[in-house]
Each structure stands twice: as C-alpha cells, then as structure tokens.
C-alpha positions, 0 to 999 in steps of 0.5 A: 465863899460868896452866897453866889458861889454856894447857889451855883455849886449847889445848883450843879450838884442839883443838876447831877444828881437829876442826871445821875438819876435818869441814868440809873432809870434808864439802864436798870431792868427792875421796874420798881427801881426805875420807878423811883429812880425816875420819880426821883429825877422828877423831884430834882427838877423841881428842886433845880427849877426852884434853885434856878429862879432863886439864883436868878432872883439874888443875881438880880438883886446883888449883880456881884454874885452873877458867875462871869 
C-alpha cells in the first residue's frame, strides 16, 4: 500500500467520523452529549482540513500518488 493510498484512506475515515459525530449531535436529546458530539465534529473538521492539505501537497510533490 502506497503512502498516497494510506493518506486517502485516512482522509476518508476522518470524513466518516466527522459525519458520524454530526449525526450523533443532531439525533440526541441529551444536551451534554449534543455539545460533546458537536465539538468532536468541529475537531474532525480541522483534522480533515489538515489531512486534505497534506494529500494535496503529497500529490503535487509525487504525482504518482494522485488518486484517479
């Protein structure tokens, strides 16, 4: 498995976690849990953005890692 593939898989996983946390925050009636899941979703947004920047950088430096 190449670095590019691993980065893309990690990015997809992070995006999935972000979506799950957003869903949990919308579906719960517990205000404390809602706040926690919202904060986790925000954190994952930052993680996703950082990973996306890294993917873009790696793909620019090593075009063979670019996913079709």
